[in-house]
PDB file of the backbone (N, CA, C, O) and the ligand in Angstrom, with CONECT records:
HET    FAD  A 101      53
ATOM      1  N   UNK A   1     182.754  79.600-139.581  1.00  0.00           N
ATOM      2  CA  UNK A   1     182.020  80.647-140.343  1.00  0.00           C
ATOM      3  C   UNK A   1     181.185  79.876-141.419  1.00  0.00           C
ATOM      4  O   UNK A   1     181.659  78.936-142.057  1.00  0.00           O
ATOM      5  N   UNK A   2     179.971  80.318-141.567  1.00  0.00           N
ATOM      6  CA  UNK A   2     179.070  79.644-142.489  1.00  0.00           C
ATOM      7  C   UNK A   2     179.128  80.355-143.822  1.00  0.00           C
ATOM      8  O   UNK A   2     179.207  81.583-143.859  1.00  0.00           O
ATOM      9  N   UNK A   3     179.091  79.610-144.924  1.00  0.00           N
ATOM     10  CA  UNK A   3     179.194  80.174-146.230  1.00  0.00           C
ATOM     11  C   UNK A   3     177.840  80.093-146.884  1.00  0.00           C
ATOM     12  O   UNK A   3     177.291  78.994-146.962  1.00  0.00           O
ATOM     13  N   UNK A   4     177.223  81.249-147.393  1.00  0.00           N
ATOM     14  CA  UNK A   4     175.934  81.169-148.006  1.00  0.00           C
ATOM     15  C   UNK A   4     176.198  81.537-149.481  1.00  0.00           C
ATOM     16  O   UNK A   4     176.875  82.498-149.848  1.00  0.00           O
ATOM     17  N   UNK A   5     175.555  80.618-150.303  1.00  0.00           N
ATOM     18  CA  UNK A   5     175.545  80.966-151.719  1.00  0.00           C
ATOM     19  C   UNK A   5     174.236  81.433-152.208  1.00  0.00           C
ATOM     20  O   UNK A   5     173.184  80.858-151.928  1.00  0.00           O
ATOM     21  N   UNK A   6     174.328  82.590-153.018  1.00  0.00           N
ATOM     22  CA  UNK A   6     173.068  83.198-153.584  1.00  0.00           C
ATOM     23  C   UNK A   6     173.374  83.524-154.985  1.00  0.00           C
ATOM     24  O   UNK A   6     174.475  83.988-155.280  1.00  0.00           O
ATOM     25  N   UNK A   7     172.438  83.301-155.887  1.00  0.00           N
ATOM     26  CA  UNK A   7     172.675  83.532-157.248  1.00  0.00           C
ATOM     27  C   UNK A   7     172.150  84.939-157.783  1.00  0.00           C
ATOM     28  O   UNK A   7     172.462  85.401-158.881  1.00  0.00           O
ATOM     29  N   UNK A   8     171.331  85.543-156.879  1.00  0.00           N
ATOM     30  CA  UNK A   8     170.714  86.818-157.337  1.00  0.00           C
ATOM     31  C   UNK A   8     171.051  87.950-156.287  1.00  0.00           C
ATOM     32  O   UNK A   8     170.670  87.850-155.121  1.00  0.00           O
ATOM     33  N   UNK A   9     171.723  88.945-156.708  1.00  0.00           N
ATOM     34  CA  UNK A   9     171.964  90.076-155.931  1.00  0.00           C
ATOM     35  C   UNK A   9     171.246  91.346-156.358  1.00  0.00           C
ATOM     36  O   UNK A   9     171.261  91.657-157.549  1.00  0.00           O
ATOM     37  N   UNK A  10     170.640  92.074-155.491  1.00  0.00           N
ATOM     38  CA  UNK A  10     170.071  93.398-155.906  1.00  0.00           C
ATOM     39  C   UNK A  10     170.964  94.450-155.209  1.00  0.00           C
ATOM     40  O   UNK A  10     171.083  94.446-153.983  1.00  0.00           O
ATOM     41  N   UNK A  11     171.552  95.295-155.949  1.00  0.00           N
ATOM     42  CA  UNK A  11     172.479  96.375-155.428  1.00  0.00           C
ATOM     43  C   UNK A  11     171.635  97.638-155.196  1.00  0.00           C
ATOM     44  O   UNK A  11     171.182  98.264-156.154  1.00  0.00           O
ATOM     45  N   UNK A  12     171.428  98.005-153.944  1.00  0.00           N
ATOM     46  CA  UNK A  12     170.745  99.135-153.672  1.00  0.00           C
ATOM     47  C   UNK A  12     169.425  98.891-153.132  1.00  0.00           C
ATOM     48  O   UNK A  12     168.613  98.215-153.763  1.00  0.00           O
ATOM     49  N   UNK A  13     169.133  99.451-151.888  1.00  0.00           N
ATOM     50  CA  UNK A  13     167.788  99.177-151.273  1.00  0.00           C
ATOM     51  C   UNK A  13     166.928 100.474-151.295  1.00  0.00           C
ATOM     52  O   UNK A  13     166.236 100.812-150.334  1.00  0.00           O
ATOM     53  N   UNK A  14     167.015 101.161-152.424  1.00  0.00           N
ATOM     54  CA  UNK A  14     166.031 102.288-152.551  1.00  0.00           C
ATOM     55  C   UNK A  14     164.720 101.731-153.139  1.00  0.00           C
ATOM     56  O   UNK A  14     164.357 100.565-152.987  1.00  0.00           O
ATOM     57  N   UNK A  15     164.009 102.722-153.861  1.00  0.00           N
ATOM     58  CA  UNK A  15     162.650 102.304-154.347  1.00  0.00           C
ATOM     59  C   UNK A  15     162.760 101.216-155.340  1.00  0.00           C
ATOM     60  O   UNK A  15     161.958 100.282-155.327  1.00  0.00           O
ATOM     61  N   UNK A  16     163.716 101.297-156.199  1.00  0.00           N
ATOM     62  CA  UNK A  16     163.725 100.253-157.308  1.00  0.00           C
ATOM     63  C   UNK A  16     164.132  98.972-156.639  1.00  0.00           C
ATOM     64  O   UNK A  16     163.490  97.953-156.894  1.00  0.00           O
ATOM     65  N   UNK A  17     165.247  98.930-155.719  1.00  0.00           N
ATOM     66  CA  UNK A  17     165.695  97.684-155.151  1.00  0.00           C
ATOM     67  C   UNK A  17     164.683  96.955-154.268  1.00  0.00           C
ATOM     68  O   UNK A  17     164.614  95.728-154.201  1.00  0.00           O
ATOM     69  N   UNK A  18     163.899  97.808-153.594  1.00  0.00           N
ATOM     70  CA  UNK A  18     162.863  97.311-152.613  1.00  0.00           C
ATOM     71  C   UNK A  18     161.754  96.657-153.427  1.00  0.00           C
ATOM     72  O   UNK A  18     161.233  95.604-153.058  1.00  0.00           O
ATOM     73  N   UNK A  19     161.394  97.310-154.563  1.00  0.00           N
ATOM     74  CA  UNK A  19     160.271  96.836-155.525  1.00  0.00           C
ATOM     75  C   UNK A  19     160.773  95.544-156.107  1.00  0.00           C
ATOM     76  O   UNK A  19     160.047  94.552-156.160  1.00  0.00           O
ATOM     77  N   UNK A  20     162.056  95.552-156.558  1.00  0.00           N
ATOM     78  CA  UNK A  20     162.591  94.413-157.166  1.00  0.00           C
ATOM     79  C   UNK A  20     162.582  93.125-156.153  1.00  0.00           C
ATOM     80  O   UNK A  20     162.160  92.027-156.514  1.00  0.00           O
ATOM     81  N   UNK A  21     163.069  93.373-154.916  1.00  0.00           N
ATOM     82  CA  UNK A  21     163.035  92.366-153.886  1.00  0.00           C
ATOM     83  C   UNK A  21     161.622  91.787-153.751  1.00  0.00           C
ATOM     84  O   UNK A  21     161.444  90.571-153.679  1.00  0.00           O
ATOM     85  N   UNK A  22     160.614  92.684-153.718  1.00  0.00           N
ATOM     86  CA  UNK A  22     159.167  92.213-153.561  1.00  0.00           C
ATOM     87  C   UNK A  22     158.852  91.302-154.590  1.00  0.00           C
ATOM     88  O   UNK A  22     158.279  90.253-154.298  1.00  0.00           O
ATOM     89  N   UNK A  23     159.199  91.606-155.932  1.00  0.00           N
ATOM     90  CA  UNK A  23     158.859  90.825-157.054  1.00  0.00           C
ATOM     91  C   UNK A  23     159.612  89.534-156.985  1.00  0.00           C
ATOM     92  O   UNK A  23     159.026  88.487-157.259  1.00  0.00           O
ATOM     93  N   UNK A  24     160.873  89.538-156.637  1.00  0.00           N
ATOM     94  CA  UNK A  24     161.658  88.275-156.617  1.00  0.00           C
ATOM     95  C   UNK A  24     161.091  87.414-155.481  1.00  0.00           C
ATOM     96  O   UNK A  24     160.990  86.198-155.644  1.00  0.00           O
ATOM     97  N   UNK A  25     160.732  87.977-154.383  1.00  0.00           N
ATOM     98  CA  UNK A  25     160.107  87.126-153.269  1.00  0.00           C
ATOM     99  C   UNK A  25     158.852  86.467-153.861  1.00  0.00           C
ATOM    100  O   UNK A  25     158.725  85.244-153.799  1.00  0.00           O
ATOM    101  N   UNK A  26     157.949  87.223-154.415  1.00  0.00           N
ATOM    102  CA  UNK A  26     156.599  86.656-154.961  1.00  0.00           C
ATOM    103  C   UNK A  26     156.928  85.578-155.987  1.00  0.00           C
ATOM    104  O   UNK A  26     156.131  84.654-156.148  1.00  0.00           O
ATOM    105  N   UNK A  27     158.073  85.645-156.700  1.00  0.00           N
ATOM    106  CA  UNK A  27     158.406  84.523-157.661  1.00  0.00           C
ATOM    107  C   UNK A  27     159.244  83.444-157.079  1.00  0.00           C
ATOM    108  O   UNK A  27     159.696  82.523-157.759  1.00  0.00           O
ATOM    109  N   UNK A  28     159.445  83.584-155.777  1.00  0.00           N
ATOM    110  CA  UNK A  28     160.213  82.566-155.083  1.00  0.00           C
ATOM    111  C   UNK A  28     161.652  82.489-155.489  1.00  0.00           C
ATOM    112  O   UNK A  28     162.200  81.387-155.513  1.00  0.00           O
ATOM    113  N   UNK A  29     162.311  83.588-155.814  1.00  0.00           N
ATOM    114  CA  UNK A  29     163.697  83.614-156.139  1.00  0.00           C
ATOM    115  C   UNK A  29     164.473  84.123-154.977  1.00  0.00           C
ATOM    116  O   UNK A  29     164.309  85.263-154.541  1.00  0.00           O
ATOM    117  N   UNK A  30     165.392  83.198-154.434  1.00  0.00           N
ATOM    118  CA  UNK A  30     166.235  83.625-153.226  1.00  0.00           C
ATOM    119  C   UNK A  30     167.088  84.677-153.770  1.00  0.00           C
ATOM    120  O   UNK A  30     167.527  84.615-154.919  1.00  0.00           O
ATOM    121  N   UNK A  31     167.347  85.701-152.924  1.00  0.00           N
ATOM    122  CA  UNK A  31     168.155  86.811-153.266  1.00  0.00           C
ATOM    123  C   UNK A  31     168.609  87.549-151.976  1.00  0.00           C
ATOM    124  O   UNK A  31     168.137  87.360-150.855  1.00  0.00           O
ATOM    125  N   UNK A  32     169.645  88.459-152.321  1.00  0.00           N
ATOM    126  CA  UNK A  32     170.177  89.337-151.191  1.00  0.00           C
ATOM    127  C   UNK A  32     170.075  90.764-151.736  1.00  0.00           C
ATOM    128  O   UNK A  32     170.361  90.983-152.913  1.00  0.00           O
ATOM    129  N   UNK A  33     169.673  91.745-150.908  1.00  0.00           N
ATOM    130  CA  UNK A  33     169.781  93.160-151.170  1.00  0.00           C
ATOM    131  C   UNK A  33     170.871  93.719-150.460  1.00  0.00           C
ATOM    132  O   UNK A  33     170.953  93.640-149.234  1.00  0.00           O
ATOM    133  N   UNK A  34     171.806  94.343-151.254  1.00  0.00           N
ATOM    134  CA  UNK A  34     173.025  95.081-150.623  1.00  0.00           C
ATOM    135  C   UNK A  34     172.689  96.499-150.636  1.00  0.00           C
ATOM    136  O   UNK A  34     172.407  97.084-151.682  1.00  0.00           O
ATOM    137  N   UNK A  35     172.715  97.064-149.489  1.00  0.00           N
ATOM    138  CA  UNK A  35     172.554  98.581-149.325  1.00  0.00           C
ATOM    139  C   UNK A  35     173.690  99.141-148.535  1.00  0.00           C
ATOM    140  O   UNK A  35     174.022  98.659-147.452  1.00  0.00           O
ATOM    141  N   UNK A  36     174.291 100.175-149.095  1.00  0.00           N
ATOM    142  CA  UNK A  36     175.485 100.719-148.372  1.00  0.00           C
ATOM    143  C   UNK A  36     175.133 101.607-147.160  1.00  0.00           C
ATOM    144  O   UNK A  36     175.908 101.808-146.224  1.00  0.00           O
ATOM    145  N   UNK A  37     173.955 102.092-147.261  1.00  0.00           N
ATOM    146  CA  UNK A  37     173.371 102.957-146.143  1.00  0.00           C
ATOM    147  C   UNK A  37     172.213 102.249-145.412  1.00  0.00           C
ATOM    148  O   UNK A  37     172.288 101.102-144.970  1.00  0.00           O
ATOM    149  N   UNK A  38     171.192 103.009-145.337  1.00  0.00           N
ATOM    150  CA  UNK A  38     169.865 102.590-144.690  1.00  0.00           C
ATOM    151  C   UNK A  38     168.892 102.222-145.827  1.00  0.00           C
ATOM    152  O   UNK A  38     168.882 102.931-146.833  1.00  0.00           O
ATOM    153  N   UNK A  39     168.128 101.228-145.736  1.00  0.00           N
ATOM    154  CA  UNK A  39     167.067 100.969-146.596  1.00  0.00           C
ATOM    155  C   UNK A  39     166.180 102.247-146.846  1.00  0.00           C
ATOM    156  O   UNK A  39     165.784 102.898-145.879  1.00  0.00           O
ATOM    157  N   UNK A  40     165.881 102.594-148.074  1.00  0.00           N
ATOM    158  CA  UNK A  40     165.016 103.682-148.445  1.00  0.00           C
ATOM    159  C   UNK A  40     165.537 105.004-147.885  1.00  0.00           C
ATOM    160  O   UNK A  40     164.744 105.859-147.489  1.00  0.00           O
ATOM    161  N   UNK A  41     166.849 105.182-147.847  1.00  0.00           N
ATOM    162  CA  UNK A  41     167.434 106.419-147.302  1.00  0.00           C
ATOM    163  C   UNK A  41     166.883 107.687-147.914  1.00  0.00           C
ATOM    164  O   UNK A  41     166.647 108.664-147.203  1.00  0.00           O
ATOM    165  N   UNK A  42     166.687 107.692-149.134  1.00  0.00           N
ATOM    166  CA  UNK A  42     166.152 108.955-149.856  1.00  0.00           C
ATOM    167  C   UNK A  42     164.796 109.217-149.294  1.00  0.00           C
ATOM    168  O   UNK A  42     164.515 110.392-149.060  1.00  0.00           O
ATOM    169  N   UNK A  43     163.936 108.307-149.048  1.00  0.00           N
ATOM    170  CA  UNK A  43     162.673 108.536-148.530  1.00  0.00           C
ATOM    171  C   UNK A  43     162.689 109.044-147.085  1.00  0.00           C
ATOM    172  O   UNK A  43     161.874 109.859-146.651  1.00  0.00           O
ATOM    173  N   UNK A  44     163.660 108.509-146.391  1.00  0.00           N
ATOM    174  CA  UNK A  44     163.748 108.874-145.001  1.00  0.00           C
ATOM    175  C   UNK A  44     164.313 110.349-144.843  1.00  0.00           C
ATOM    176  O   UNK A  44     163.757 111.110-144.050  1.00  0.00           O
ATOM    177  N   UNK A  45     165.409 110.765-145.585  1.00  0.00           N
ATOM    178  CA  UNK A  45     166.144 111.952-145.258  1.00  0.00           C
ATOM    179  C   UNK A  45     166.074 112.928-146.372  1.00  0.00           C
ATOM    180  O   UNK A  45     166.565 114.044-146.199  1.00  0.00           O
ATOM    181  N   UNK A  46     165.481 112.604-147.560  1.00  0.00           N
ATOM    182  CA  UNK A  46     165.490 113.578-148.653  1.00  0.00           C
ATOM    183  C   UNK A  46     164.121 113.809-149.349  1.00  0.00           C
ATOM    184  O   UNK A  46     163.997 114.246-150.493  1.00  0.00           O
ATOM    185  N   UNK A  47     163.112 113.463-148.517  1.00  0.00           N
ATOM    186  CA  UNK A  47     161.772 113.567-149.072  1.00  0.00           C
ATOM    187  C   UNK A  47     161.373 115.046-149.512  1.00  0.00           C
ATOM    188  O   UNK A  47     161.698 115.998-148.803  1.00  0.00           O
ATOM    189  N   UNK A  48     160.731 115.202-150.581  1.00  0.00           N
ATOM    190  CA  UNK A  48     160.332 116.525-150.954  1.00  0.00           C
ATOM    191  C   UNK A  48     159.248 116.983-149.925  1.00  0.00           C
ATOM    192  O   UNK A  48     158.498 116.164-149.393  1.00  0.00           O
ATOM    193  N   UNK A  49     159.196 118.259-149.677  1.00  0.00           N
ATOM    194  CA  UNK A  49     158.160 118.765-148.730  1.00  0.00           C
ATOM    195  C   UNK A  49     157.102 119.434-149.620  1.00  0.00           C
ATOM    196  O   UNK A  49     157.378 120.290-150.460  1.00  0.00           O
ATOM    197  N   UNK A  50     155.892 118.979-149.370  1.00  0.00           N
ATOM    198  CA  UNK A  50     154.838 119.544-150.174  1.00  0.00           C
ATOM    199  C   UNK A  50     154.056 120.606-149.222  1.00  0.00           C
ATOM    200  O   UNK A  50     153.931 120.412-148.012  1.00  0.00           O
ATOM    201  N   UNK A  51     153.573 121.680-149.853  1.00  0.00           N
ATOM    202  CA  UNK A  51     152.848 122.695-149.040  1.00  0.00           C
ATOM    203  C   UNK A  51     151.603 122.065-148.440  1.00  0.00           C
ATOM    204  O   UNK A  51     150.855 122.734-147.728  1.00  0.00           O
TER     205      UNK A  51
HETATM  206  C1  FAD A 101     166.415 115.277-152.957  1.00  0.00           C
HETATM  207  C2  FAD A 101     165.334 114.279-153.519  1.00  0.00           C
HETATM  208  C3  FAD A 101     164.132 114.250-152.888  1.00  0.00           C
HETATM  209  C4  FAD A 101     163.085 113.348-153.465  1.00  0.00           C
HETATM  210  N1  FAD A 101     161.888 113.377-152.751  1.00  0.00           N
HETATM  211  C5  FAD A 101     160.914 112.573-153.258  1.00  0.00           C
HETATM  212  C6  FAD A 101     159.598 112.549-152.614  1.00  0.00           C
HETATM  213  O1  FAD A 101     159.324 113.318-151.654  1.00  0.00           O
HETATM  214  N2  FAD A 101     158.584 111.771-153.229  1.00  0.00           N
HETATM  215  C7  FAD A 101     158.886 110.944-154.203  1.00  0.00           C
HETATM  216  O2  FAD A 101     157.984 110.251-154.659  1.00  0.00           O
HETATM  217  N3  FAD A 101     160.142 110.929-154.874  1.00  0.00           N
HETATM  218  C8  FAD A 101     161.113 111.745-154.465  1.00  0.00           C
HETATM  219  N4  FAD A 101     162.307 111.776-154.989  1.00  0.00           N
HETATM  220  C9  FAD A 101     162.589 110.809-156.136  1.00  0.00           C
HETATM  221  C10 FAD A 101     162.810 109.465-155.542  1.00  0.00           C
HETATM  222  O3  FAD A 101     163.603 109.517-154.379  1.00  0.00           O
HETATM  223  C11 FAD A 101     163.557 108.683-156.567  1.00  0.00           C
HETATM  224  O4  FAD A 101     162.852 108.719-157.827  1.00  0.00           O
HETATM  225  C12 FAD A 101     163.713 107.218-156.116  1.00  0.00           C
HETATM  226  O5  FAD A 101     164.316 107.191-154.827  1.00  0.00           O
HETATM  227  C13 FAD A 101     164.638 106.471-157.062  1.00  0.00           C
HETATM  228  O6  FAD A 101     164.770 105.213-156.592  1.00  0.00           O
HETATM  229  P1  FAD A 101     165.973 104.251-156.889  1.00  0.00           P
HETATM  230  O7  FAD A 101     165.754 103.057-156.173  1.00  0.00           O
HETATM  231  O8  FAD A 101     166.196 104.238-158.370  1.00  0.00           O
HETATM  232  O9  FAD A 101     167.293 105.055-156.341  1.00  0.00           O
HETATM  233  P2  FAD A 101     167.572 105.490-154.936  1.00  0.00           P
HETATM  234  O10 FAD A 101     166.409 105.781-153.955  1.00  0.00           O
HETATM  235  O11 FAD A 101     168.684 106.510-154.901  1.00  0.00           O
HETATM  236  O12 FAD A 101     168.113 104.122-154.339  1.00  0.00           O
HETATM  237  C14 FAD A 101     169.497 103.675-154.663  1.00  0.00           C
HETATM  238  C15 FAD A 101     170.105 102.934-153.469  1.00  0.00           C
HETATM  239  O13 FAD A 101     171.179 102.202-153.876  1.00  0.00           O
HETATM  240  C16 FAD A 101     172.281 102.376-152.864  1.00  0.00           C
HETATM  241  N5  FAD A 101     173.516 102.181-153.502  1.00  0.00           N
HETATM  242  C17 FAD A 101     174.088 102.848-154.480  1.00  0.00           C
HETATM  243  N6  FAD A 101     175.179 102.313-154.946  1.00  0.00           N
HETATM  244  C18 FAD A 101     175.417 101.317-154.095  1.00  0.00           C
HETATM  245  C19 FAD A 101     176.395 100.286-153.900  1.00  0.00           C
HETATM  246  N7  FAD A 101     177.527 100.293-154.768  1.00  0.00           N
HETATM  247  N8  FAD A 101     176.318  99.408-153.034  1.00  0.00           N
HETATM  248  C20 FAD A 101     175.268  99.352-152.128  1.00  0.00           C
HETATM  249  N9  FAD A 101     174.275 100.158-152.306  1.00  0.00           N
HETATM  250  C21 FAD A 101     174.328 101.146-153.231  1.00  0.00           C
HETATM  251  C22 FAD A 101     172.048 103.837-152.337  1.00  0.00           C
HETATM  252  O14 FAD A 101     172.497 103.921-151.002  1.00  0.00           O
HETATM  253  C23 FAD A 101     170.536 104.006-152.427  1.00  0.00           C
HETATM  254  O15 FAD A 101     169.903 103.576-151.118  1.00  0.00           O
HETATM  255  C24 FAD A 101     163.434 112.521-154.535  1.00  0.00           C
HETATM  256  C25 FAD A 101     164.643 112.540-155.172  1.00  0.00           C
HETATM  257  C26 FAD A 101     165.735 113.455-154.572  1.00  0.00           C
HETATM  258  C27 FAD A 101     167.076 113.564-155.347  1.00  0.00           C
CONECT  206  207
CONECT  207  206  208  257
CONECT  208  207  209
CONECT  209  208  210  255
CONECT  210  209  211
CONECT  211  210  212  218
CONECT  212  211  213  214
CONECT  213  212
CONECT  214  212  215
CONECT  215  214  216  217
CONECT  216  215
CONECT  217  215  218
CONECT  218  211  217  219
CONECT  219  218  220  255
CONECT  220  219  221
CONECT  221  220  222  223
CONECT  222  221
CONECT  223  221  224  225
CONECT  224  223
CONECT  225  223  226  227
CONECT  226  225
CONECT  227  225  228
CONECT  228  227  229
CONECT  229  228  230  231  232
CONECT  230  229
CONECT  231  229
CONECT  232  229  233
CONECT  233  232  234  235  236
CONECT  234  233
CONECT  235  233
CONECT  236  233  237
CONECT  237  236  238
CONECT  238  237  239  253
CONECT  239  238  240
CONECT  240  239  241  251
CONECT  241  240  242  250
CONECT  242  241  243
CONECT  243  242  244
CONECT  244  243  245  250
CONECT  245  244  246  247
CONECT  246  245
CONECT  247  245  248
CONECT  248  247  249
CONECT  249  248  250
CONECT  250  241  244  249
CONECT  251  240  252  253
CONECT  252  251
CONECT  253  238  251  254
CONECT  254  253
CONECT  255  209  219  256
CONECT  256  255  257
CONECT  257  207  256  258
CONECT  258  257
END
């Protein structure tokens, strides 16, 4: 079993978590996003409907 070490965790892959991951990537910061469901679940299944 391989052991990976990471210093930066983002909890939640919603709008805020995905944006944070983008910024960390641009800054060259290795990180891991932990999401208990699917990435951007709210956008996928709970989007507001506009007329
Ligand atoms: C019903 C509803 C409909 C909406 N529709 C729209 C829309 O159509 N257009 C729009 O612009 N905005 C909409 N919004 C608003 C928009 O969804 C939110 O403003 C935005 O999603 C907030 O982003 P967030 O990353 O802060 O939270 P969230 O999107 O809620 O993301 C948080 C994530 O963290 C995860 N998480 C939480 N706890 C843990 C844990 N302990 N471990 C791992 N993962 C965890 C959750 O599974 C979730 O994926 C809607 C909101 C609601 C409630």
